N, C-alpha and C positions, 0 to 999 in steps of 0.2 A: 430491556436493552437487547437489541439484536446483534448478530455476529459482526455485521459491518461496523457498527459503532464501537463495539468492543475491540475489534481489530485495529481500527483507526486510533483509538485511545492507547492501546498497547504499543503500537508503533511509535506514537508520539512520546510516550513515556520512555521507551528504549532510546529514542533519539536524545531526549534530555539527559538521560543517565549516561549515555556514551560520551557526549561532548556538550559542555555547557559554556556558552560564550563565543562571540565572534561570528564571522561569516561561515566558517567551516561547520560550526554547530548548527547554523541555520540550514545549510545544505544537508547535513546528516539527519536532522529532524524532518526535513522535507522528504528525503528519500525513504527513511524508515517509516514515516507516516503513510506514504504512498504504498509501500509494501504491506503495511498493516491493513490498509484499506482493501487492497487486492485480496489478501488472505481472508479477511472478513467477508467480502463479497462472495468469494469462492465457497466459504463455509456455509453461507446462507443459500447457496445454489443460484445466485443471481449473476454469476460470472461464468460465461461459456468460453473457455480458452480455445476450443476447437473452432468456434465461430470467428474469434479474433485472428487466429492463425490462417484460417481459410480466407478471410477478407484481405489479409496482407498478401497472400499467395495470388489472389485474383487480380490484384493491382499490377502484378508483374506481367 
């Protein structure tokens, strides 16, 4: 298992643990799963935050 998958699974598990049931839980799981995915990608070295910030700055 690579860091991206571990991060995604960890974020999803935290989301389920934090709130279980209803639309609010769905949103919590979605947000925490996305954060877990980003942390995992960063840990694997596959996420370059400087490039993302630079791309957003270039659009302005």
